GUVEX-893610 format. One line per 3 residues: their letters; for each residue x, y, z of C-alpha. Coordinates in nm, 4 decimals. Example, Ala and Ser with C-alpha at 12.3 -4.5 7.8 and 13.67 -1.06 7.14 Angstrom:
as = 1.2300,-0.4500,0.7800 ~ 1.3670,-0.1060,0.7140
END
This chain:
myn = -0.0644,-4.3820,4.9490 ~ -0.0548,-4.2614,4.5887 ~ 0.2990,-4.2542,4.4499
mkp = 0.3830,-3.8891,4.3734 ~ 0.7305,-3.9506,4.2294 ~ 0.6297,-3.9677,3.8601
lil = 0.4299,-3.6471,3.9000 ~ 0.7184,-3.4766,4.0726 ~ 0.9583,-3.5763,3.7950
ifl = 0.7237,-3.4361,3.5319 ~ 0.7069,-3.0978,3.7022 ~ 1.0795,-3.0872,3.7601
iip = 1.1559,-3.1043,3.3873 ~ 0.8988,-2.8423,3.2845 ~ 1.0436,-2.4878,3.2808
lgc = 0.8493,-2.2838,3.5328 ~ 0.6989,-1.9731,3.3829 ~ 0.4597,-1.7365,3.5520
faq = 0.1319,-1.8307,3.7101 ~ -0.1778,-1.6137,3.7398 ~ -0.4940,-1.6967,3.9278
fgq = -0.7415,-1.4653,4.0929 ~ -0.8988,-1.4510,4.4345 ~ -1.2656,-1.4332,4.5166
qqi = -1.4825,-1.1285,4.4510 ~ -1.4217,-0.8439,4.6969 ~ -1.7041,-0.5909,4.6974
idv = -1.6150,-0.2224,4.6928 ~ -1.9783,-0.1059,4.6938 ~ -2.3335,-0.2127,4.6139
vng = -2.5116,0.0896,4.4684 ~ -2.8760,0.1712,4.4077 ~ -2.8677,0.1465,4.0312
npr = -2.6532,0.0573,3.7312 ~ -2.2814,0.1030,3.7915 ~ -2.1268,0.1380,3.4461
gvy = -1.7736,0.2509,3.3713 ~ -1.5012,0.1859,3.6284 ~ -1.1526,0.3332,3.6292
svd = -0.8582,0.3298,3.8700 ~ -0.6066,0.6051,3.9411 ~ -0.4461,0.7766,4.2417
idg = -0.7058,1.0452,4.3113 ~ -0.5723,1.1770,4.6421 ~ -0.1974,1.1638,4.5799
dgs = -0.1153,0.9127,4.8529 ~ 0.0529,0.6627,4.6215 ~ -0.2255,0.4030,4.6230
ldv = -0.4790,0.3458,4.3482 ~ -0.8369,0.4501,4.4117 ~ -1.1486,0.3543,4.2120
lca = -1.3838,0.5752,4.0085 ~ -1.7290,0.4696,3.8919 ~ -2.0039,0.6129,3.6706
isg = -2.3320,0.5122,3.8363 ~ -2.5903,0.5606,3.5626 ~ -2.9054,0.4871,3.7621
enk = -2.8154,0.7460,4.0241 ~ -2.6747,1.0063,3.7793 ~ -2.3538,0.9910,3.9840
iaw = -1.9830,0.9979,3.9434 ~ -1.8252,0.8668,4.2629 ~ -1.4854,0.7577,4.3895
ykn = -1.3621,0.5191,4.6553 ~ -1.0439,0.5825,4.8489 ~ -0.8002,0.2917,4.8781
ddg = -0.7543,0.3352,5.2520 ~ -0.4409,0.1312,5.3088 ~ -0.3001,0.0680,4.9614
lgn = -0.3996,-0.2967,5.0014 ~ -0.7440,-0.2793,4.8426 ~ -0.9543,-0.1918,5.1462
fat = -1.1822,0.0858,5.0265 ~ -1.3593,0.3652,5.2096 ~ -1.7227,0.4575,5.1567
qri = -1.8444,0.6333,4.8451 ~ -1.7406,0.9937,4.7854 ~ -1.9657,1.1757,4.5401
its = -1.8179,1.3977,4.2697 ~ -2.1581,1.4741,4.1146 ~ -2.5135,1.3418,4.1392
slq = -2.6592,1.5408,3.8499 ~ -2.5051,1.3893,3.5373 ~ -2.7991,1.2094,3.3766
ett = -2.7347,0.8501,3.2641 ~ -2.3610,0.8811,3.2909 ~ -2.1900,0.5761,3.1437
tvi = -1.8169,0.6361,3.1167 ~ -1.5581,0.7919,3.3460 ~ -1.1829,0.8342,3.3060
aad = -0.9110,1.0434,3.4706 ~ -0.6322,1.2651,3.3366 ~ -0.4458,1.5794,3.4381
idg = -0.6582,1.8229,3.2393 ~ -0.5330,2.1488,3.3952 ~ -0.1629,2.0702,3.4217
dnd = -0.1338,2.0875,3.8012 ~ -0.0044,1.7305,3.8400 ~ -0.3137,1.5768,3.9948
mdv = -0.5863,1.3640,3.8432 ~ -0.9035,1.5334,3.7229 ~ -1.2139,1.3396,3.6157
iat = -1.3849,1.3315,3.2737 ~ -1.7273,1.1736,3.2151 ~ -2.0100,1.1352,2.9646
skv = -2.3875,1.1798,2.9790 ~ -2.5620,0.9958,2.6965 ~ -2.8992,1.1652,2.7692
ldr = -2.7654,1.5203,2.7918 ~ -2.5225,1.4576,2.5017 ~ -2.2480,1.5982,2.7206
ivw = -1.8861,1.5423,2.7972 ~ -1.7794,1.7199,3.1143 ~ -1.4816,1.7374,3.3469
fen = -1.4312,1.7978,3.7176 ~ -1.1237,1.9675,3.8571 ~ -0.9389,1.8008,4.1435
ldg = -0.9062,2.1218,4.3410 ~ -0.6478,2.0236,4.5974 ~ -0.4958,1.7011,4.4707
lgt = -0.6669,1.5243,4.7585 ~ -0.9917,1.4361,4.5833 ~ -1.1944,1.7488,4.6506
fgt = -1.3660,1.8199,4.3190 ~ -1.5138,2.1338,4.1708 ~ -1.8395,2.1671,3.9810
qsl = -1.8683,2.0252,3.6320 ~ -1.7067,2.2104,3.3422 ~ -1.8587,2.1534,3.0005
its = -1.6430,2.0200,2.7184 ~ -1.9314,1.9709,2.4727 ~ -2.3072,1.9242,2.4577
aad = -2.2995,1.8171,2.0921 ~ -2.2193,1.4461,2.1348 ~ -2.5608,1.2814,2.0864
gai = -2.5527,0.9601,2.2872 ~ -2.2014,1.0145,2.4243 ~ -2.0508,0.6910,2.5476
gly = -1.6919,0.6403,2.4221 ~ -1.4251,0.8514,2.5927 ~ -1.0464,0.8819,2.5851
aad = -0.7857,1.1428,2.6836 ~ -0.4611,1.1929,2.4921 ~ -0.2365,1.4687,2.3567
lds = -0.3671,1.4754,2.0002 ~ -0.2019,1.8009,1.8883 ~ 0.1423,1.7439,2.0426
dgd = 0.1336,2.0558,2.2613 ~ 0.1930,1.8774,2.5903 ~ -0.1565,1.8840,2.7385
mdv = -0.4477,1.6419,2.7457 ~ -0.7171,1.6669,2.4807 ~ -1.0366,1.4590,2.4808
lsa = -1.1830,1.2124,2.2282 ~ -1.5446,1.0986,2.2132 ~ -1.7630,0.8406,2.0407
syl = -2.1384,0.9137,2.0356 ~ -2.3722,0.6463,1.9062 ~ -2.6871,0.8462,1.8197
dnk = -2.5106,1.0889,1.5836 ~ -2.2469,0.8356,1.4673 ~ -1.9618,1.0742,1.5537
iaw = -1.5986,1.0321,1.6381 ~ -1.4784,1.3740,1.7513 ~ -1.2079,1.5459,1.9542
yen = -1.1805,1.8579,2.1669 ~ -0.8649,2.0633,2.1960 ~ -0.7455,2.1689,2.5392
tdg = -0.6625,2.5157,2.4132 ~ -0.4625,2.6498,2.7065 ~ -0.3575,2.3415,2.9002
lgt = -0.5853,2.4559,3.1817 ~ -0.9038,2.2802,3.0715 ~ -1.0512,2.5387,2.8346
fgp = -1.1744,2.3324,2.5416 ~ -1.2270,2.4364,2.1819 ~ -1.5227,2.3440,1.9602
qri = -1.6011,1.9883,1.8560 ~ -1.3752,1.8689,1.5743 ~ -1.5357,1.5823,1.3856
ltn = -1.3295,1.2987,1.2410 ~ -1.6403,1.1267,1.1047 ~ -2.0170,1.1257,1.1471
sal = -2.0639,0.7947,0.9680 ~ -1.9337,0.5511,1.2313 ~ -2.2751,0.3922,1.2766
str = -2.3791,0.3541,1.6409 ~ -2.0157,0.3925,1.7466 ~ -1.9410,0.2800,2.1020
dvy = -1.5680,0.3099,2.1584 ~ -1.2671,0.5230,2.0692 ~ -0.8971,0.4894,2.1508
aad = -0.5740,0.6765,2.0698 ~ -0.2337,0.5276,1.9855 ~ 0.0511,0.5803,1.7418
ldg = -0.0532,0.3249,1.4796 ~ 0.1804,0.4347,1.1989 ~ 0.4999,0.4898,1.3956
dgd = 0.5419,0.8606,1.3216 ~ 0.5369,0.9749,1.6844 ~ 0.1893,1.1261,1.7051
mdv = -0.1431,0.9915,1.8250 ~ -0.3810,0.8379,1.5726 ~ -0.7407,0.7440,1.6494
laa = -0.8954,0.3962,1.6537 ~ -1.2707,0.3403,1.6697 ~ -1.5487,0.0820,1.6726
sta = -1.8184,0.1457,1.4094 ~ -2.0707,-0.0863,1.5659 ~ -2.3812,-0.1002,1.3472
ddr = -2.1937,-0.1415,1.0193 ~ -1.9426,-0.3883,1.1641 ~ -1.6221,-0.1959,1.1020
viw = -1.2962,-0.1510,1.2908 ~ -1.1548,0.1780,1.1628 ~ -0.8695,0.4203,1.2247
fen = -0.7778,0.7767,1.1383 ~ -0.4239,0.8974,1.0702 ~ -0.3037,1.2102,1.2501
ldg = -0.1552,1.3672,0.9372 ~ 0.0620,1.6365,1.0908 ~ 0.0721,1.5629,1.4639
lgn = -0.1467,1.8690,1.5189 ~ -0.4800,1.6911,1.5188 ~ -0.5635,1.7164,1.1498
fgp = -0.6912,1.3711,1.0666 ~ -0.7166,1.1899,0.7367 ~ -1.0157,0.9883,0.6137
eki = -1.1104,0.6636,0.7823 ~ -0.9056,0.3540,0.7089 ~ -1.0712,0.0169,0.7429
inn = -0.9033,-0.2575,0.9440 ~ -1.2036,-0.4941,0.9286 ~ -1.5463,-0.4435,0.7708
dan = -1.6888,-0.7773,0.8806 ~ -1.6788,-0.7444,1.2606 ~ -2.0427,-0.8118,1.3515
gvi = -2.1335,-0.5621,1.6237 ~ -1.7801,-0.4549,1.7175 ~ -1.8184,-0.2807,2.0516
avr = -1.4699,-0.2119,2.1901 ~ -1.1225,-0.1531,2.0488 ~ -0.7741,-0.1296,2.1963
aad = -0.4195,-0.0942,2.0580 ~ -0.1086,-0.2612,2.2006 ~ 0.2045,-0.4448,2.0892
idg = 0.0679,-0.7981,2.0973 ~ 0.3489,-0.9681,1.9029 ~ 0.6464,-0.7889,2.0558
dgd = 0.7759,-0.6287,1.7368 ~ 0.7634,-0.2706,1.8621 ~ 0.4512,-0.1434,1.6861
kdv = 0.0880,-0.1180,1.7884 ~ -0.1513,-0.3930,1.6874 ~ -0.5306,-0.3675,1.7220
iaa = -0.7606,-0.5762,1.9428 ~ -1.1402,-0.5820,1.9152 ~ -1.4375,-0.7135,2.1137
ifg = -1.7017,-0.8210,1.8625 ~ -2.0339,-0.8422,2.0430 ~ -2.2503,-0.9904,1.7668
dgk = -2.0126,-1.2703,1.6722 ~ -1.9045,-1.3457,2.0274 ~ -1.5446,-1.2946,1.9176
isw = -1.2274,-1.1458,2.0508 ~ -0.9889,-1.0788,1.7630 ~ -0.6634,-0.9027,1.6901
yen = -0.5055,-0.7543,1.3803 ~ -0.1298,-0.7464,1.3313 ~ 0.0326,-0.4199,1.2310
mdg = 0.2304,-0.5757,0.9488 ~ 0.4811,-0.2995,0.8808 ~ 0.4479,-0.0580,1.1724
lgn = 0.2846,0.1894,0.9332 ~ -0.0757,0.0919,0.9999 ~ -0.1240,-0.1763,0.7385
fsa = -0.3071,-0.4496,0.9246 ~ -0.3413,-0.8236,0.8748 ~ -0.6612,-1.0191,0.8382
ekv = -0.8504,-1.1051,1.1549 ~ -0.6767,-1.3369,1.4014 ~ -0.9329,-1.4909,1.6336
vsn = -0.8404,-1.5206,2.0005 ~ -1.1803,-1.6688,2.0924 ~ -1.5170,-1.7165,1.9211
ltp = -1.6798,-1.8592,2.2331 ~ -1.7500,-1.5281,2.4058 ~ -2.1247,-1.4549,2.3691
tvr = -2.2024,-1.0834,2.4024 ~ -1.8466,-0.9815,2.4861 ~ -1.8602,-0.6206,2.6085
lvq = -1.5062,-0.5036,2.6673 ~ -1.1411,-0.6033,2.6352 ~ -0.8411,-0.4716,2.8246
iad = -0.4779,-0.5438,2.7387 ~ -0.2054,-0.5939,3.0009 ~ 0.0656,-0.8307,3.1206
idk = -0.1522,-1.0269,3.3608 ~ 0.0913,-1.3058,3.4483 ~ 0.4102,-1.0952,3.4600
dgn = 0.5916,-1.2879,3.1903 ~ 0.6663,-0.9830,2.9742 ~ 0.3936,-1.0532,2.7165
ldi = 0.0645,-0.8662,2.6763 ~ -0.2419,-1.0746,2.7595 ~ -0.6117,-1.0016,2.7052
aaa = -0.8828,-0.9682,2.9710 ~ -1.2496,-0.9564,2.8702 ~ -1.5945,-0.8898,3.0131
iag = -1.8418,-1.1496,2.8842 ~ -2.1891,-1.0152,2.9525 ~ -2.3721,-1.3239,2.8266
tnt = -2.2198,-1.5467,3.0934 ~ -2.1509,-1.2865,3.3669 ~ -1.7893,-1.3931,3.3378
ivw = -1.4565,-1.2119,3.3554 ~ -1.1927,-1.4070,3.1638 ~ -0.8375,-1.3733,3.0414
yen = -0.6265,-1.5214,2.7631 ~ -0.2556,-1.5785,2.8045 ~ -0.0224,-1.4656,2.5262
tdg = 0.1753,-1.7860,2.5477 ~ 0.4693,-1.7029,2.3235 ~ 0.4685,-1.3221,2.3119
lgt = 0.3848,-1.3449,1.9421 ~ 0.0071,-1.3423,1.9732 ~ -0.0644,-1.7122,2.0248
fsl = -0.3295,-1.7155,2.2951 ~ -0.4371,-1.9805,2.5429 ~ -0.7882,-2.1022,2.5956
qki = -1.0130,-1.8952,2.8189 ~ -0.9142,-1.8708,3.1848 ~ -1.1860,-1.7655,3.4267
ise = -1.1278,-1.4807,3.6707 ~ -1.4831,-1.4672,3.8092 ~ -1.8375,-1.5815,3.7357
dan = -1.9925,-1.3663,4.0101 ~ -2.0587,-1.0391,3.8236 ~ -2.4307,-1.0522,3.7369
glv = -2.4937,-0.8206,3.4419 ~ -2.1249,-0.7529,3.3793 ~ -2.0649,-0.4358,3.1765
wif = -1.7133,-0.3132,3.2507 ~ -1.3685,-0.4187,3.3687 ~ -1.0462,-0.2336,3.4397
led = -0.6979,-0.3562,3.5380 ~ -0.4733,-0.1946,3.7970 ~ -0.2539,-0.2898,4.0945
ldg = -0.4929,-0.2193,4.3814 ~ -0.2966,-0.3912,4.6571 ~ 0.0544,-0.2702,4.5799
dtd = 0.2076,-0.6113,4.5101 ~ 0.3204,-0.5170,4.1557 ~ 0.0727,-0.7340,3.9634
ldv = -0.2522,-0.6235,3.8014 ~ -0.5825,-0.6871,3.9739 ~ -0.9233,-0.6643,3.8057
isa = -1.2101,-0.4253,3.8843 ~ -1.5652,-0.4865,3.7607 ~ -1.9018,-0.3147,3.7368
sim = -2.2189,-0.5242,3.6991 ~ -2.5704,-0.3835,3.6616 ~ -2.7955,-0.6733,3.7662
dnk = -2.6446,-0.7032,4.1140 ~ -2.5339,-0.3341,4.1224 ~ -2.1836,-0.4299,4.2359
iaw = -1.8519,-0.2559,4.2068 ~ -1.5966,-0.5224,4.2944 ~ -1.2357,-0.6300,4.2563
ykn = -1.0412,-0.9545,4.2246 ~ -0.6894,-1.0034,4.3572 ~ -0.4284,-1.1284,4.1135
lti = -0.2424,-1.4118,4.2838 ~ 0.0369,-1.4146,4.0263 ~ 0.3170,-1.6413,4.1381
lgv = 0.6537,-1.6000,3.9724 ~ 0.8866,-1.8856,3.9018 ~ 1.2288,-1.9348,4.0631
qes = 1.4150,-1.6040,4.0364 ~ 1.7857,-1.5367,4.0445 ~ 1.7126,-1.2788,4.3142
fae = 1.5654,-1.5491,4.5361 ~ 1.8730,-1.7689,4.5075 ~ 2.0923,-1.4695,4.5839
sfs = 1.8867,-1.3752,4.8891 ~ 1.7662,-1.6979,5.0533 ~ 1.8621,-2.0589,5.0972
vyp = 1.5589,-2.2882,5.1213 ~ 1.6009,-2.6588,5.1957 ~ 1.5236,-2.9429,5.1633
npv = 1.3318,-2.9110,4.8376 ~ 1.1497,-3.1469,4.7794 ~ 1.0402,-3.1376,5.1437
knv = 0.8683,-3.4001,5.3596 ~ 0.8288,-3.2327,5.6976 ~ 1.0133,-2.9093,5.7787
lni = 1.1345,-2.6534,5.5265 ~ 1.4237,-2.4346,5.6420 ~ 1.4558,-2.0720,5.5307
vpk = 1.7932,-1.9024,5.5751 ~ 1.8518,-1.5421,5.4582 ~ 2.1892,-1.4894,5.2917
sdl = 2.2054,-1.1268,5.4035 ~ 2.0382,-0.9091,5.6661 ~ 1.6934,-0.9476,5.5066
kie = 1.4104,-0.9835,5.7543 ~ 1.0996,-1.1789,5.6616 ~ 0.7750,-1.0000,5.7442
sin = 0.5341,-1.2656,5.6211 ~ 0.5229,-1.6097,5.4606 ~ 0.2476,-1.7242,5.2268
lfd = 0.2091,-2.0626,5.0635 ~ -0.0100,-2.1169,4.7553 ~ -0.1054,-2.4386,4.5814
alg = -0.0836,-2.4909,4.2046 ~ -0.4314,-2.3401,4.1581 ~ -0.3355,-2.0188,4.3365
rqv = -0.5243,-2.0995,4.6561 ~ -0.3649,-1.9856,4.9801 ~ -0.2677,-2.2822,5.1960
lqe = -0.0736,-2.1136,5.4743 ~ -0.0004,-1.7658,5.6042 ~ 0.2375,-1.6699,5.8836
nge = 0.3470,-1.3237,5.9922 ~ 0.6753,-1.2225,6.1477 ~ 1.0239,-1.3622,6.1170
kat = 1.0285,-1.7383,6.0681 ~ 1.3122,-1.9797,6.0018 ~ 1.1002,-2.2850,5.9175
vdf = 0.7702,-2.3877,5.7593 ~ 0.6023,-2.7076,5.8767 ~ 0.4837,-2.9132,5.5776
tdi = 0.3910,-3.2205,5.7832 ~ 0.0143,-3.1825,5.7417 ~ 0.0267,-3.0396,5.3879
sng = -0.0706,-3.2702,5.1030 ~ 0.1826,-3.3862,4.8458 ~ 0.2110,-3.1662,4.5375
iyf = 0.3478,-2.8457,4.3877 ~ 0.3408,-2.5237,4.5914 ~ 0.4673,-2.1667,4.5646
lkl = 0.6338,-2.0111,4.8684 ~ 0.6106,-1.6312,4.8840 ~ 0.8376,-1.4445,5.1274
qtq = 0.7640,-1.0787,5.1950 ~ 1.0413,-0.8533,5.3227 ~ 1.0178,-0.4822,5.3915
snt = 1.1102,-0.3905,5.0340 ~ 1.0623,-0.6991,4.8148 ~ 0.8624,-1.0133,4.7485
fti = 1.0438,-1.3402,4.6722 ~ 0.8713,-1.6482,4.5343 ~ 0.9959,-2.0026,4.4743
kii = 0.8456,-2.3354,4.3731 ~ 0.8377,-2.5987,4.6490 ~ 0.7622,-2.9692,4.6055
ke = 0.6032,-3.1591,4.8947 ~ 0.6605,-3.5327,4.8722
END
């Protein structure tokens, strides 16, 4: 038999951080044509996260109820089937009644519209028009741009090169006229809002795709009066998506971009917290036709990582922020099963406190999700709650609660995040006799918490 002792010693001296792998593709729906934007939010107020999708080929906006809070979804519920070539859908409380309404674009009708969640349970009204003057509307974001406590709407429209916003004039979803920040963001595809200069109001970040620029606009007075464009990068070949987040942990918002033409994912450090940005810092230049980036703490280590949709390879990937300062790992694959990948979104679909991934892909017409199998390292809370011995283990592992905690389930994962064992109900032992030597992660689920610890089988 191969001698595992040297391997065991190596792992014992390496500090155990967090570990993120993803499960296989789980299909939410296969539609008749071109699912585009996906978004996740609690539509029906039951505490679990549902899924929204813009289905361009069917002119539909639809949602899928998360039936059990564990990622088992009900059949499609149609919000509208008359929004031609809809591409993007988001959710926000537009009318101030504490439930989630839906906002969407139609690039053919040049419209941005919203649908009221009438009862907080996912019964939606007819579409209300925000604008019909966004020629080729595709980029969409909701934020309080004028600091009056309600949600306004931002748009990016690629045929008229506009970045514009629409004031929610009464907090009830009555929108004012289009207010243009610029009409020279050539073939713009994406818009985002964040406080980039640290003055407490929301500035606007945009992708100016055809002229290769990442740009932003300062909210001069917090009331939605914006200054002229400021260039972050003017050499981003085909920049298609932008996001803002604190990548380096210094308390201000940095900028992240997906650069379609160059196959790059890059970020720009906010050097002073005032919106003066560094030169490009390349996360990856091996991402042909990257379509979208999302920023989140994927591995639960306290640092913001990057997830990306790579259309050219039908691949969803992520990059670990290894030091919390913006040093990123090599590409880690989430899935290669999304044929014609166009969109991703991150949310906790199964209620286990880590972020799962949702995708839309147009060649196979799938809306799907991928479970995050994040395994945390040894926690102080585990040692305070359970005694587990012997570790390393040869045959039988004993589990002894130190209080009145009752175990509801036991799961064992290998070092690649694959589930090796699952047992339900209270158990005092786990039989490792037929399990191969190596490193494992034991996950104990109680009624209120999840506890995870590294186990060595020798």
